[in-house]
C-alpha positions as CSV (number, residue, x, y, z in Angstrom):
1,M,-3.2,9.8,-4.7
2,A,-1.4,6.3,-3.1
3,I,1.9,7.1,-1.6
4,I,5.2,5.9,-3.0
5,I,8.8,5.1,-0.8
6,T,12.0,7.1,-2.6
7,D,15.3,5.1,-3.3
8,E,16.2,7.5,0.0
9,C,14.7,4.9,2.3
10,I,17.3,3.4,4.5
11,N,15.3,0.4,4.9
12,C,14.3,0.9,8.7
13,G,11.2,-0.5,8.5
14,A,9.2,2.2,10.6
15,C,6.5,2.2,7.6
16,E,5.4,-1.8,8.0
17,P,3.5,-1.9,10.9
18,E,1.9,1.4,10.6
19,C,0.1,0.4,7.4
20,P,-3.5,-0.6,8.5
21,N,-3.8,-2.3,5.0
22,N,-0.7,-4.1,5.0
23,A,0.2,-2.1,1.6
24,I,4.0,-1.6,2.8
25,Y,6.4,-4.6,2.2
26,E,10.2,-4.9,2.4
27,G,12.7,-5.2,-0.5
28,A,12.5,-8.4,-2.4
29,V,9.6,-9.3,-1.2
30,D,6.5,-11.0,-2.3
31,W,2.9,-9.5,-1.6
32,K,-0.5,-10.8,-1.7
33,F,-4.1,-9.0,-2.1
34,S,-5.0,-10.9,1.0
35,D,-2.0,-9.6,3.4
36,G,-3.9,-8.0,6.2
37,T,-7.3,-7.1,4.7
38,S,-10.3,-9.6,3.7
39,L,-10.1,-10.1,0.3
40,Q,-10.5,-13.9,-0.7
41,G,-10.7,-15.8,-3.6
42,N,-10.6,-14.3,-7.3
43,I,-10.4,-10.6,-7.0
44,V,-10.8,-7.2,-9.6
45,S,-8.6,-4.5,-7.7
46,T,-10.0,-0.9,-7.6
47,S,-7.7,-0.8,-10.3
48,G,-8.4,-3.3,-12.5
49,F,-5.8,-6.4,-12.1
50,E,-7.3,-9.3,-11.8
51,T,-6.1,-11.8,-9.5
52,D,-6.6,-14.5,-6.7
53,A,-6.2,-12.5,-3.9
54,D,-3.9,-15.3,-1.8
55,E,-1.8,-15.3,-5.1
56,S,1.9,-14.2,-4.5
57,Q,2.7,-11.2,-6.8
58,E,6.5,-9.9,-7.3
59,P,8.0,-7.1,-5.6
60,V,7.6,-3.6,-6.4
61,S,11.3,-3.0,-5.9
62,D,13.9,-5.5,-5.0
63,E,16.3,-2.6,-3.0
64,V,14.3,-0.4,-0.9
65,Y,10.7,-1.1,0.8
66,Y,7.9,-0.6,-1.6
67,I,4.1,-0.1,-1.3
68,V,1.1,-1.3,-3.4
69,T,-0.6,0.9,-5.2
70,D,-3.5,-0.9,-5.2
71,K,-3.8,-1.6,-1.4
72,C,-3.1,1.9,-0.3
73,T,-5.9,4.3,0.7
74,E,-3.4,7.1,2.2
75,C,-5.3,5.9,5.6
76,K,-8.1,7.5,4.7
77,G,-11.0,5.7,7.3
78,F,-8.2,4.9,9.2
79,H,-6.4,8.2,10.3
80,D,-5.7,11.7,9.3
81,E,-2.4,11.3,7.5
82,P,-0.6,9.0,5.9
83,Q,0.7,7.0,8.7
84,C,4.1,6.2,6.6
85,A,5.2,9.5,6.0
86,A,4.2,10.4,10.1
87,V,6.9,8.1,11.3
88,C,9.9,7.8,7.9
89,P,13.0,9.3,9.6
90,V,13.8,10.8,5.9
91,D,11.0,11.7,4.8
92,C,10.8,9.2,1.5
93,C,7.5,8.4,1.8
94,I,5.7,10.8,-0.3
95,P,2.6,11.5,-2.6
96,D,2.7,9.4,-6.0
97,E,1.5,11.8,-8.4
98,D,1.6,8.9,-11.1
99,H,-1.5,7.5,-9.0
100,E,-4.1,10.3,-8.1
101,E,-7.4,9.3,-6.3
102,T,-10.1,11.8,-4.5
103,E,-11.1,11.0,-1.2
104,E,-13.9,9.1,-2.4
105,E,-11.9,6.5,-4.4
106,L,-9.8,6.1,-1.4
107,L,-12.7,5.1,0.8
108,A,-14.0,2.7,-1.9
109,K,-10.7,1.1,-1.9
110,K,-10.6,0.9,1.8
111,D,-14.1,-0.7,1.7
112,F,-12.8,-2.8,-0.8
113,L,-9.7,-4.5,1.4
114,H,-11.9,-4.3,4.5
115,S,-15.3,-5.8,3.2
């Protein structure tokens, strides 16, 4: 499953530079599929979302740092554990039970993002 950042986040920013997929953004900041990935042009994400990889998307949260589910691979293929959770001083990076994915699905997402 993907990781989410709960509203207990203290906005310290420790998680953001640790993400190998550039899936973590500061609250109220727009995001793009192309940020930190090899995606270009028109894409269809692994969840079926169609867009231009360089098109700005609405922030998931206006208050705290957030993780883009379509870019989160739980660090599979990069690290043994989610790095955001490993560095979070308040343990607010937790599994997103609404977005469960198998290890194979997470690795396929990694390959999609970094082909």
